[in-house]
C-alpha positions in Angstrom: -8.8 -12.8 26.3 -6.3 -10.2 27.6 -3.4 -11.5 25.5 -5.5 -11.1 22.3 -6.3 -7.5 23.2 -2.6 -6.7 23.9 -1.7 -8.4 20.6 -4.4 -6.4 18.8 -3.1 -3.1 20.2 0.5 -4.0 19.5 -0.3 -4.9 15.9 -2.6 -1.9 15.3 -0.2 0.8 16.5 2.5 0.4 13.7 -0.2 -0.1 11.1 -2.1 3.0 12.1 1.2 4.9 12.1 2.0 3.6 8.6 -1.5 4.7 7.4 -1.1 8.1 8.8 2.4 8.5 7.3 1.0 7.5 3.9 -1.7 10.2 4.1 0.8 12.8 5.4 3.3 12.2 2.6 0.6 12.0 -0.1 -1.2 15.1 1.1 -3.4 16.8 -1.4 -2.1 14.4 -4.1 -4.1 11.5 -2.6 -7.0 10.6 -4.9 -9.1 7.5 -5.7 -7.7 5.0 -8.2 -10.3 5.7 -10.9 -10.0 9.5 -10.7 -8.0 9.7 -13.9 -5.5 12.4 -14.7 -5.7 15.4 -12.3 -3.8 18.5 -13.3 -1.4 19.9 -10.7 -0.8 16.6 -8.9 2.8 15.7 -8.3 4.4 12.2 -8.0 5.3 11.5 -4.4 8.5 9.5 -4.1 9.5 10.0 -0.5 8.5 8.5 2.8 6.6 5.2 2.5 6.2 6.0 -1.3 9.9 5.7 -1.7 9.8 2.0 -0.9 6.4 0.9 -2.2 4.4 2.6 -4.9 1.0 1.8 -3.3 1.6 1.9 0.5 -2.1 2.7 1.2 -3.2 -0.6 -0.3 -0.5 -2.4 1.7 -1.7 -0.7 4.9 -5.2 -1.9 4.2 -4.0 -5.4 3.5 -1.9 -5.5 6.7 -4.7 -4.1 8.8 -7.2 -6.6 7.4 -4.8 -9.5 8.0 -4.1 -8.4 11.5 -7.8 -8.0 12.3 -8.4 -11.5 10.9 -5.7 -13.0 13.1 -6.8 -11.3 16.4 -9.6 -13.7 17.2 -7.3 -16.6 16.0 -10.0 -17.7 13.6 -7.9 -18.4 10.6 -10.8 -18.9 8.1 -11.3 -15.1 8.4 -8.1 -14.8 6.3 -10.2 -16.0 3.3 -12.0 -12.6 2.8 -8.7 -10.9 3.3 -7.2 -13.0 0.5 -10.2 -12.2 -1.8 -9.7 -8.5 -1.1 -6.0 -8.8 -1.9 -7.0 -10.4 -5.2 -9.5 -7.6 -5.8 -7.0 -4.9 -5.1 -4.6 -6.0 -7.9 -6.7 -4.9 -10.9 -7.3 -1.6 -9.2 -3.6 -1.1 -8.7 -2.9 -2.0 -12.3 -5.5 0.5 -13.5 -4.0 3.2 -11.3 -0.6 2.4 -12.6 -1.8 2.9 -16.2 -3.3 6.3 -15.2 -0.1 7.4 -13.4 2.0 6.4 -16.4 -0.2 8.5 -18.6 0.0 11.5 -16.2 3.7 11.4 -15.3 5.3 9.5 -18.2 9.0 8.7 -18.0 9.1 10.0 -14.4 6.7 7.3 -13.3 8.4 4.6 -15.4 11.7 5.5 -13.6 9.9 5.4 -10.3 8.6 1.9 -11.1 12.2 0.8 -11.5 13.1 2.0 -8.0 10.0 1.2 -5.8 8.1 -2.1 -5.7 4.3 -2.2 -6.5 3.1 -3.7 -3.2 6.3 -5.1 -1.8 9.8 -3.4 -1.5 12.2 -4.2 -4.3 15.3 -6.1 -3.3 18.6 -4.4 -4.2 20.3 -5.9 -7.3 23.2 -6.9 -5.2 20.9 -9.2 -3.2 19.8 -11.1 -6.3 22.3 -13.8 -7.2 
C-alpha cells in the first residue's frame, strides 16, 4: 500500500504544478469553451500554451490517467478514455471560436503549437 501512495504523490506533484502554471499563464483570459467571443481577451502563447494550445485539457487527462493507475486497476482507464474522446469535440468547438476571435493570429499559433500534444520540429520529421 505504501508504494502506491508514494507513486500517487510523485505523479500528482508535477501534474498539479502543470495545472497551476496553466492557470497562472492564462490568468483572466481563462474562460469556458462554450463562452464564445469575449472582448478584451488576448491570445496566450507563452508558458505551457507555447507548446500545447489546450494544456488545461491535457492536465485533466493526465490527472485522470494517473488516478486510474494508482490502484493498479486498469479497467479504470476506460472512463478516462471516454472522457478523452468527449473532450475532442469541445476542443474543436473552442478552436472555432478562437479562430473567429483572433483570426490570423490564432491560425499562425496553430502552426506553432500542437492541439493536445507538442508538435515535433520539422527537422525531426523525415
